N, CA, C, O and the ligand as a Tripos MOL2 file, in Angstrom:
@<TRIPOS>MOLECULE
protein
  241   239    61     0     0
PROTEIN
NO_CHARGES

@<TRIPOS>ATOM
      1 N          76.6860   70.2540   48.3410 N.3       1 MET1
      2 CA         76.1400   69.8990   49.8450 C.3       1 MET1
      3 C          75.3130   71.2190   50.2520 C.2       1 MET1
      4 O          75.8040   72.3320   50.0620 O.2       1 MET1
      5 N          74.3530   71.0910   50.6800 N.am      2 PRO2
      6 CA         73.4340   72.1090   51.0590 C.3       2 PRO2
      7 C          74.1810   72.9890   52.2150 C.2       2 PRO2
      8 O          74.8850   72.4220   53.0510 O.2       2 PRO2
      9 N          74.0060   74.2910   52.2210 N.am      3 GLN3
     10 CA         74.6850   75.1010   53.3220 C.3       3 GLN3
     11 C          73.5620   75.8040   53.9410 C.2       3 GLN3
     12 O          72.9290   76.6930   53.3710 O.2       3 GLN3
     13 N          73.3250   75.3660   55.1620 N.am      4 TYR4
     14 CA         72.2620   76.0100   56.0980 C.3       4 TYR4
     15 C          72.6080   77.0760   56.6900 C.2       4 TYR4
     16 O          73.6710   77.1520   57.3060 O.2       4 TYR4
     17 N          71.7560   78.0630   56.5910 N.am      5 THR5
     18 CA         71.7690   79.3590   57.0170 C.3       5 THR5
     19 C          71.1520   79.5400   58.3720 C.2       5 THR5
     20 O          69.9390   79.4120   58.5410 O.2       5 THR5
     21 N          72.0860   79.8720   59.4520 N.am      6 ARG6
     22 CA         71.3670   79.8200   60.8240 C.3       6 ARG6
     23 C          70.5480   81.1800   60.9230 C.2       6 ARG6
     24 O          70.8420   82.2340   60.3590 O.2       6 ARG6
     25 N          69.4160   80.9310   61.7890 N.am      7 ALA7
     26 CA         68.5190   82.0160   62.0120 C.3       7 ALA7
     27 C          69.4910   82.9440   62.6810 C.2       7 ALA7
     28 O          70.5290   82.6300   63.2630 O.2       7 ALA7
     29 N          68.8930   84.3540   62.4690 N.am      8 ARG8
     30 CA         69.6930   85.5090   62.9920 C.3       8 ARG8
     31 C          69.5180   85.4020   64.5120 C.2       8 ARG8
     32 O          68.4680   85.3100   65.1490 O.2       8 ARG8
     33 N          70.8280   85.4360   64.9630 N.am      9 SER9
     34 CA         70.8620   85.5070   66.5340 C.3       9 SER9
     35 C          70.2470   86.3440   67.2490 C.2       9 SER9
     36 O          70.4950   87.5160   66.9690 O.2       9 SER9
     37 N          69.3900   86.1310   68.2400 N.am     10 ARG10
     38 CA         68.7930   87.0160   69.2060 C.3      10 ARG10
     39 C          69.3970   87.0600   70.5290 C.2      10 ARG10
     40 O          68.7910   87.4700   71.5190 O.2      10 ARG10
     41 N          70.6490   86.6150   70.5400 N.am     11 ILE11
     42 CA         71.3690   86.7460   71.9520 C.3      11 ILE11
     43 C          71.7410   88.3600   72.2000 C.2      11 ILE11
     44 O          72.2350   89.1400   71.3860 O.2      11 ILE11
     45 N          71.3820   88.5860   73.4590 N.am     12 CYS12
     46 CA         71.4580   89.8010   74.1090 C.3      12 CYS12
     47 C          73.1890   90.5200   73.6100 C.2      12 CYS12
     48 O          74.2410   89.9830   73.9570 O.2      12 CYS12
     49 N          73.1290   91.5230   72.9400 N.am     13 PRO13
     50 CA         74.5500   92.0140   72.3770 C.3      13 PRO13
     51 C          75.2650   92.5800   73.6690 C.2      13 PRO13
     52 O          76.4790   92.7550   73.5630 O.2      13 PRO13
     53 N          74.6620   92.8880   74.8800 N.am     14 ASP14
     54 CA         75.3650   93.4880   75.9830 C.3      14 ASP14
     55 C          75.9940   92.3870   76.8820 C.2      14 ASP14
     56 O          77.1200   92.4890   77.3700 O.2      14 ASP14
     57 N          75.1880   91.3570   77.0490 N.am     15 CYS15
     58 CA         75.8690   90.3210   77.8400 C.3      15 CYS15
     59 C          76.1560   89.0910   77.1080 C.2      15 CYS15
     60 O          76.6270   88.1700   77.7760 O.2      15 CYS15
     61 N          75.9710   88.9120   75.9310 N.am     16 ASP16
     62 CA         76.5150   87.8030   75.0720 C.3      16 ASP16
     63 C          75.8360   86.4360   75.4740 C.2      16 ASP16
     64 O          76.4310   85.3790   75.2620 O.2      16 ASP16
     65 N          74.5660   86.4660   76.0640 N.am     17 GLY17
     66 CA         73.9380   85.5230   76.5140 C.3      17 GLY17
     67 C          74.1200   84.8220   77.8710 C.2      17 GLY17
     68 O          73.7950   83.6700   78.1580 O.2      17 GLY17
     69 N          74.7790   85.8680   78.7460 N.am     18 PHE18
     70 CA         75.1940   85.4590   80.1270 C.3      18 PHE18
     71 C          74.4280   86.4910   80.8780 C.2      18 PHE18
     72 O          75.0940   87.4470   81.2750 O.2      18 PHE18
     73 N          73.1320   86.4810   81.1540 N.am     19 PRO19
     74 CA         72.4290   87.6420   81.5860 C.3      19 PRO19
     75 C          72.4850   87.5860   83.0890 C.2      19 PRO19
     76 O          72.3500   88.6910   83.6120 O.2      19 PRO19
     77 N          72.6470   86.6050   83.8880 N.am     20 ARG20
     78 CA         72.7070   86.4320   85.1590 C.3      20 ARG20
     79 C          74.1670   85.9550   85.6410 C.2      20 ARG20
     80 O          74.7230   84.9300   85.2470 O.2      20 ARG20
     81 N          74.6620   86.8330   86.5160 N.am     21 VAL21
     82 CA         76.0190   86.2620   87.0620 C.3      21 VAL21
     83 C          75.9660   86.4630   88.4490 C.2      21 VAL21
     84 O          75.2320   87.2950   88.9830 O.2      21 VAL21
     85 N          76.9450   85.5080   89.1990 N.am     22 ALA22
     86 CA         76.8140   85.5840   90.6780 C.3      22 ALA22
     87 C          78.1680   86.1310   91.0810 C.2      22 ALA22
     88 O          79.1720   85.5390   90.6830 O.2      22 ALA22
     89 N          78.2810   87.2250   91.8460 N.am     23 ILE23
     90 CA         79.4230   88.0110   92.2140 C.3      23 ILE23
     91 C          79.8220   87.6840   93.7430 C.2      23 ILE23
     92 O          79.0250   87.7980   94.6750 O.2      23 ILE23
     93 N          81.0830   87.2870   93.8690 N.am     24 THR24
     94 CA         81.4050   86.9500   95.3230 C.3      24 THR24
     95 C          81.4930   88.6360   96.1180 C.2      24 THR24
     96 O          81.9880   89.6660   95.6600 O.2      24 THR24
     97 N          80.9540   88.4490   97.1620 N.am     25 THR25
     98 CA         81.2070   89.7700   97.9470 C.3      25 THR25
     99 C          82.3360   89.7970   98.7550 C.2      25 THR25
    100 O          82.6590   90.8850   99.2320 O.2      25 THR25
    101 N          83.1900   88.5270   99.0730 N.am     26 GLY26
    102 CA         84.3930   88.6230   99.6850 C.3      26 GLY26
    103 C          83.8360   88.1210  101.1710 C.2      26 GLY26
    104 O          84.6830   87.7520  101.9840 O.2      26 GLY26
    105 N          82.7650   88.1040  101.4560 N.am     27 GLN27
    106 CA         82.3790   87.5680  102.9420 C.3      27 GLN27
    107 C          81.7400   86.0440  102.8420 C.2      27 GLN27
    108 O          81.3630   85.5190  101.7950 O.2      27 GLN27
    109 N          81.7080   85.5550  103.9250 N.am     28 HIS28
    110 CA         81.1800   84.1080  104.1240 C.3      28 HIS28
    111 C          79.8820   83.9840  104.8270 C.2      28 HIS28
    112 O          79.6080   84.7590  105.7430 O.2      28 HIS28
    113 N          79.0930   83.0790  104.4570 N.am     29 THR29
    114 CA         77.9720   82.7660  105.4060 C.3      29 THR29
    115 C          78.3400   82.0190  106.6280 C.2      29 THR29
    116 O          79.4480   81.5070  106.7870 O.2      29 THR29
    117 N          77.3780   81.9730  107.4840 N.am     30 PRO30
    118 CA         77.8600   81.1980  108.7420 C.3      30 PRO30
    119 C          78.2600   79.8760  108.5250 C.2      30 PRO30
    120 O          79.0080   79.3480  109.3490 O.2      30 PRO30
    121 N          77.8170   79.1690  107.3920 N.am     31 ASP31
    122 CA         78.1090   77.7130  107.2460 C.3      31 ASP31
    123 C          79.1760   77.7650  106.3880 C.2      31 ASP31
    124 O          79.4640   76.6840  105.8740 O.2      31 ASP31
    125 N          80.0300   78.9740  106.0010 N.am     32 GLY32
    126 CA         81.1710   78.7340  105.1660 C.3      32 GLY32
    127 C          81.2210   78.9200  103.7560 C.2      32 GLY32
    128 O          82.2940   78.9440  103.1520 O.2      32 GLY32
    129 N          80.0310   79.0640  103.1570 N.am     33 ARG33
    130 CA         79.8970   79.4360  101.7650 C.3      33 ARG33
    131 C          80.3850   80.7350  101.3040 C.2      33 ARG33
    132 O          80.2930   81.6430  102.1300 O.2      33 ARG33
    133 N          80.8710   81.0100  100.1950 N.am     34 ARG34
    134 CA         80.8640   82.4250   99.8790 C.3      34 ARG34
    135 C          79.3340   83.1300   99.6080 C.2      34 ARG34
    136 O          78.3660   82.7090   98.9740 O.2      34 ARG34
    137 N          79.5210   84.2190  100.2690 N.am     35 LEU35
    138 CA         78.1200   85.2380  100.0380 C.3      35 LEU35
    139 C          78.2830   85.7740   98.9060 C.2      35 LEU35
    140 O          79.2970   86.4450   98.7160 O.2      35 LEU35
    141 N          77.1930   85.5830   97.7460 N.am     36 THR36
    142 CA         77.1530   86.1490   96.4160 C.3      36 THR36
    143 C          76.0150   87.0890   96.4150 C.2      36 THR36
    144 O          75.1550   87.1370   97.2940 O.2      36 THR36
    145 N          76.0700   87.7950   95.4160 N.am     37 VAL37
    146 CA         74.9030   88.5810   95.0130 C.3      37 VAL37
    147 C          74.7520   88.3700   93.3840 C.2      37 VAL37
    148 O          75.7020   88.3250   92.6020 O.2      37 VAL37
    149 N          73.3790   88.2520   93.0430 N.am     38 ILE38
    150 CA         73.1000   88.0410   91.6870 C.3      38 ILE38
    151 C          73.0050   89.2480   90.9450 C.2      38 ILE38
    152 O          72.2560   90.1130   91.3990 O.2      38 ILE38
    153 N          73.6440   89.4830   89.8470 N.am     39 ALA39
    154 CA         73.5360   90.8510   88.8010 C.3      39 ALA39
    155 C          72.6850   90.2050   87.6980 C.2      39 ALA39
    156 O          72.7630   89.0400   87.3060 O.2      39 ALA39
    157 N          71.8280   91.2050   87.2530 N.am     40 ALA40
    158 CA         71.3960   90.5980   85.9630 C.3      40 ALA40
    159 C          71.4230   91.6380   84.8930 C.2      40 ALA40
    160 O          71.3390   92.7950   85.3050 O.2      40 ALA40
    161 N          71.5070   91.4940   83.8120 N.am     41 CYS41
    162 CA         71.7390   92.3490   82.6040 C.3      41 CYS41
    163 C          70.5090   93.1330   82.5460 C.2      41 CYS41
    164 O          69.3670   92.6760   82.6050 O.2      41 CYS41
    165 N          70.8950   94.5320   82.4070 N.am     42 ARG42
    166 CA         69.7830   95.4700   82.4510 C.3      42 ARG42
    167 C          69.0380   95.6530   81.0510 C.2      42 ARG42
    168 O          67.8910   96.0780   80.9140 O.2      42 ARG42
    169 N          69.9420   95.2350   79.9970 N.am     43 SER43
    170 CA         69.2610   95.4070   78.8190 C.3      43 SER43
    171 C          68.1940   94.5100   78.3790 C.2      43 SER43
    172 O          67.2370   94.8210   77.6700 O.2      43 SER43
    173 N          68.4870   93.2480   78.9240 N.am     44 CYS44
    174 CA         67.6200   92.1530   78.6520 C.3      44 CYS44
    175 C          66.6820   91.5840   79.8270 C.2      44 CYS44
    176 O          65.9790   90.5740   79.7850 O.2      44 CYS44
    177 N          66.8410   92.4380   80.8240 N.am     45 ASP45
    178 CA         66.0370   92.0200   82.1840 C.3      45 ASP45
    179 C          66.5660   90.6350   82.5330 C.2      45 ASP45
    180 O          65.8610   90.0080   83.3240 O.2      45 ASP45
    181 N          67.7580   89.9900   82.0620 N.am     46 GLY46
    182 CA         68.0180   88.6110   82.7970 C.3      46 GLY46
    183 C          67.5510   87.7370   81.9770 C.2      46 GLY46
    184 O          67.5180   86.5830   82.4060 O.2      46 GLY46
    185 N          67.0360   87.9950   80.5300 N.am     47 THR47
    186 CA         66.5230   86.8020   79.8450 C.3      47 THR47
    187 C          67.6250   86.3140   79.0660 C.2      47 THR47
    188 O          67.6450   85.0970   78.8760 O.2      47 THR47
    189 N          68.6940   87.1220   78.4980 N.am     48 GLY48
    190 CA         69.5220   86.5350   77.7370 C.3      48 GLY48
    191 C          69.3720   86.9570   76.3480 C.2      48 GLY48
    192 O          70.3900   87.1210   75.6760 O.2      48 GLY48
    193 N          68.0870   87.1740   75.7830 N.am     49 SER49
    194 CA         67.8560   87.3210   74.4160 C.3      49 SER49
    195 C          66.8820   88.4320   74.2440 C.2      49 SER49
    196 O          65.9920   88.5580   75.0850 O.2      49 SER49
    197 N          66.9720   89.3150   73.1540 N.am     50 VAL50
    198 CA         66.1220   90.2610   72.9610 C.3      50 VAL50
    199 C          65.1860   90.1060   71.6310 C.2      50 VAL50
    200 O          65.5220   89.5070   70.6090 O.2      50 VAL50
    201 N          64.0740   90.6990   71.8310 N.am     51 PRO51
    202 CA         63.0650   90.5320   70.8630 C.3      51 PRO51
    203 C          63.7480   91.0310   69.3310 C.2      51 PRO51
    204 O          64.6150   91.8900   69.1720 O.2      51 PRO51
    205 N          63.1300   90.2840   68.3810 N.am     52 ALA52
    206 CA         63.7620   90.8240   66.8930 C.3      52 ALA52
    207 C          63.7830   92.1520   66.5210 C.2      52 ALA52
    208 O          64.6210   92.6970   65.8020 O.2      52 ALA52
    209 N          62.4410   92.8350   67.2520 N.am     53 ALA53
    210 CA         62.1270   94.0980   66.7090 C.3      53 ALA53
    211 C          63.3000   94.9320   67.4350 C.2      53 ALA53
    212 O          63.8580   95.8320   66.8070 O.2      53 ALA53
    213 N          63.6250   94.6700   68.5870 N.am     54 VAL54
    214 CA         64.7590   95.6600   69.2690 C.3      54 VAL54
    215 C          65.8380   95.5210   68.4360 C.2      54 VAL54
    216 O          66.3410   96.5950   68.1080 O.2      54 VAL54
    217 N          66.4330   94.3770   67.9190 N.am     55 LEU55
    218 CA         67.7370   94.2890   67.1900 C.3      55 LEU55
    219 C          67.3030   95.0910   65.8300 C.2      55 LEU55
    220 O          68.2170   95.7000   65.2740 O.2      55 LEU55
    221 N          66.1820   95.1450   65.3200 N.am     56 THR56
    222 CA         66.0060   95.8880   64.0360 C.3      56 THR56
    223 C          66.1610   97.4340   64.3200 C.2      56 THR56
    224 O          66.7890   98.2100   63.5990 O.2      56 THR56
    225 N          65.5600   97.7270   65.3630 N.am     57 ARG57
    226 CA         65.6000   99.1310   65.8140 C.3      57 ARG57
    227 C          67.0610   99.6870   66.1120 C.2      57 ARG57
    228 O          67.4370  100.8400   65.9000 O.2      57 ARG57
    229 N          67.7850   98.6790   66.6250 N.am     58 THR58
    230 CA         69.0950   99.3340   67.1040 C.3      58 THR58
    231 C          70.1580   98.8040   65.9760 C.2      58 THR58
    232 O          71.3380   98.9680   66.2840 O.2      58 THR58
    233 N          69.9280   98.2660   64.8660 N.am     59 GLY59
    234 CA         70.4680   97.9490   63.7460 C.3      59 GLY59
    235 C          71.5440   96.7970   63.9240 C.2      59 GLY59
    236 O          72.4890   96.6570   63.1470 O.2      59 GLY59
    237 N          71.3070   95.9770   65.0360 N.am     60 ARG60
    238 CA         72.4410   94.8870   65.1950 C.3      60 ARG60
    239 C          71.7320   93.5120   64.5850 C.2      60 ARG60
    240 O          72.3600   92.4530   64.5600 O.2      60 ARG60
    241 ZN         71.4950   91.1120   78.2660 Zn       61 ZN61
@<TRIPOS>BOND
     1     1     2 1
     2     2     3 1
     3     3     4 2
     4     3     5 am
     5     5     6 1
     6     6     7 1
     7     7     8 2
     8     7     9 am
     9     9    10 1
    10    10    11 1
    11    11    12 2
    12    11    13 am
    13    13    14 1
    14    14    15 1
    15    15    16 2
    16    15    17 am
    17    17    18 1
    18    18    19 1
    19    19    20 2
    20    19    21 am
    21    21    22 1
    22    22    23 1
    23    23    24 2
    24    23    25 am
    25    25    26 1
    26    26    27 1
    27    27    28 2
    28    27    29 am
    29    29    30 1
    30    30    31 1
    31    31    32 2
    32    31    33 am
    33    33    34 1
    34    34    35 1
    35    35    36 2
    36    35    37 am
    37    37    38 1
    38    38    39 1
    39    39    40 2
    40    39    41 am
    41    41    42 1
    42    42    43 1
    43    43    44 2
    44    43    45 am
    45    45    46 1
    46    46    47 1
    47    47    48 2
    48    47    49 am
    49    49    50 1
    50    50    51 1
    51    51    52 2
    52    51    53 am
    53    53    54 1
    54    54    55 1
    55    55    56 2
    56    55    57 am
    57    57    58 1
    58    58    59 1
    59    59    60 2
    60    59    61 am
    61    61    62 1
    62    62    63 1
    63    63    64 2
    64    63    65 am
    65    65    66 1
    66    66    67 1
    67    67    68 2
    68    67    69 am
    69    69    70 1
    70    70    71 1
    71    71    72 2
    72    71    73 am
    73    73    74 1
    74    74    75 1
    75    75    76 2
    76    75    77 am
    77    77    78 1
    78    78    79 1
    79    79    80 2
    80    79    81 am
    81    81    82 1
    82    82    83 1
    83    83    84 2
    84    83    85 am
    85    85    86 1
    86    86    87 1
    87    87    88 2
    88    87    89 am
    89    89    90 1
    90    90    91 1
    91    91    92 2
    92    91    93 am
    93    93    94 1
    94    94    95 1
    95    95    96 2
    96    95    97 am
    97    97    98 1
    98    98    99 1
    99    99   100 2
   100    99   101 am
   101   101   102 1
   102   102   103 1
   103   103   104 2
   104   103   105 am
   105   105   106 1
   106   106   107 1
   107   107   108 2
   108   107   109 am
   109   109   110 1
   110   110   111 1
   111   111   112 2
   112   111   113 am
   113   113   114 1
   114   114   115 1
   115   115   116 2
   116   115   117 am
   117   117   118 1
   118   118   119 1
   119   119   120 2
   120   119   121 am
   121   121   122 1
   122   122   123 1
   123   123   124 2
   124   123   125 am
   125   125   126 1
   126   126   127 1
   127   127   128 2
   128   127   129 am
   129   129   130 1
   130   130   131 1
   131   131   132 2
   132   131   133 am
   133   133   134 1
   134   134   135 1
   135   135   136 2
   136   135   137 am
   137   137   138 1
   138   138   139 1
   139   139   140 2
   140   139   141 am
   141   141   142 1
   142   142   143 1
   143   143   144 2
   144   143   145 am
   145   145   146 1
   146   146   147 1
   147   147   148 2
   148   147   149 am
   149   149   150 1
   150   150   151 1
   151   151   152 2
   152   151   153 am
   153   153   154 1
   154   154   155 1
   155   155   156 2
   156   155   157 am
   157   157   158 1
   158   158   159 1
   159   159   160 2
   160   159   161 am
   161   161   162 1
   162   162   163 1
   163   163   164 2
   164   163   165 am
   165   165   166 1
   166   166   167 1
   167   167   168 2
   168   167   169 am
   169   169   170 1
   170   170   171 1
   171   171   172 2
   172   171   173 am
   173   173   174 1
   174   174   175 1
   175   175   176 2
   176   175   177 am
   177   177   178 1
   178   178   179 1
   179   179   180 2
   180   179   181 am
   181   181   182 1
   182   182   183 1
   183   183   184 2
   184   183   185 am
   185   185   186 1
   186   186   187 1
   187   187   188 2
   188   187   189 am
   189   189   190 1
   190   190   191 1
   191   191   192 2
   192   191   193 am
   193   193   194 1
   194   194   195 1
   195   195   196 2
   196   195   197 am
   197   197   198 1
   198   198   199 1
   199   199   200 2
   200   199   201 am
   201   201   202 1
   202   202   203 1
   203   203   204 2
   204   203   205 am
   205   205   206 1
   206   206   207 1
   207   207   208 2
   208   207   209 am
   209   209   210 1
   210   210   211 1
   211   211   212 2
   212   211   213 am
   213   213   214 1
   214   214   215 1
   215   215   216 2
   216   215   217 am
   217   217   218 1
   218   218   219 1
   219   219   220 2
   220   219   221 am
   221   221   222 1
   222   222   223 1
   223   223   224 2
   224   223   225 am
   225   225   226 1
   226   226   227 1
   227   227   228 2
   228   227   229 am
   229   229   230 1
   230   230   231 1
   231   231   232 2
   232   231   233 am
   233   233   234 1
   234   234   235 1
   235   235   236 2
   236   235   237 am
   237   237   238 1
   238   238   239 1
   239   239   240 2
@<TRIPOS>SUBSTRUCTURE
     1 MET1         2 RESIDUE 1 A MET
     2 PRO2         6 RESIDUE 1 A PRO
     3 GLN3        10 RESIDUE 1 A GLN
     4 TYR4        14 RESIDUE 1 A TYR
     5 THR5        18 RESIDUE 1 A THR
     6 ARG6        22 RESIDUE 1 A ARG
     7 ALA7        26 RESIDUE 1 A ALA
     8 ARG8        30 RESIDUE 1 A ARG
     9 SER9        34 RESIDUE 1 A SER
    10 ARG10       38 RESIDUE 1 A ARG
    11 ILE11       42 RESIDUE 1 A ILE
    12 CYS12       46 RESIDUE 1 A CYS
    13 PRO13       50 RESIDUE 1 A PRO
    14 ASP14       54 RESIDUE 1 A ASP
    15 CYS15       58 RESIDUE 1 A CYS
    16 ASP16       62 RESIDUE 1 A ASP
    17 GLY17       66 RESIDUE 1 A GLY
    18 PHE18       70 RESIDUE 1 A PHE
    19 PRO19       74 RESIDUE 1 A PRO
    20 ARG20       78 RESIDUE 1 A ARG
    21 VAL21       82 RESIDUE 1 A VAL
    22 ALA22       86 RESIDUE 1 A ALA
    23 ILE23       90 RESIDUE 1 A ILE
    24 THR24       94 RESIDUE 1 A THR
    25 THR25       98 RESIDUE 1 A THR
    26 GLY26      102 RESIDUE 1 A GLY
    27 GLN27      106 RESIDUE 1 A GLN
    28 HIS28      110 RESIDUE 1 A HIS
    29 THR29      114 RESIDUE 1 A THR
    30 PRO30      118 RESIDUE 1 A PRO
    31 ASP31      122 RESIDUE 1 A ASP
    32 GLY32      126 RESIDUE 1 A GLY
    33 ARG33      130 RESIDUE 1 A ARG
    34 ARG34      134 RESIDUE 1 A ARG
    35 LEU35      138 RESIDUE 1 A LEU
    36 THR36      142 RESIDUE 1 A THR
    37 VAL37      146 RESIDUE 1 A VAL
    38 ILE38      150 RESIDUE 1 A ILE
    39 ALA39      154 RESIDUE 1 A ALA
    40 ALA40      158 RESIDUE 1 A ALA
    41 CYS41      162 RESIDUE 1 A CYS
    42 ARG42      166 RESIDUE 1 A ARG
    43 SER43      170 RESIDUE 1 A SER
    44 CYS44      174 RESIDUE 1 A CYS
    45 ASP45      178 RESIDUE 1 A ASP
    46 GLY46      182 RESIDUE 1 A GLY
    47 THR47      186 RESIDUE 1 A THR
    48 GLY48      190 RESIDUE 1 A GLY
    49 SER49      194 RESIDUE 1 A SER
    50 VAL50      198 RESIDUE 1 A VAL
    51 PRO51      202 RESIDUE 1 A PRO
    52 ALA52      206 RESIDUE 1 A ALA
    53 ALA53      210 RESIDUE 1 A ALA
    54 VAL54      214 RESIDUE 1 A VAL
    55 LEU55      218 RESIDUE 1 A LEU
    56 THR56      222 RESIDUE 1 A THR
    57 ARG57      226 RESIDUE 1 A ARG
    58 THR58      230 RESIDUE 1 A THR
    59 GLY59      234 RESIDUE 1 A GLY
    60 ARG60      238 RESIDUE 1 A ARG
    61 ZN61       241 GROUP 0 **** ****
């Protein structure tokens, strides 16, 4: 059987493909929902992937 080789992953190594997360602040909005802030990965600027050139440069 043929064995397929997957393309080299370009997922950001710092956030593992989860570039944006919502963090609860512990406070609530006037309508009762949790107040959250969005934090984006600094390495990939919230995209979740990095260009192949960057991976080559960093050796990952
Ligand atoms: Zn990232």
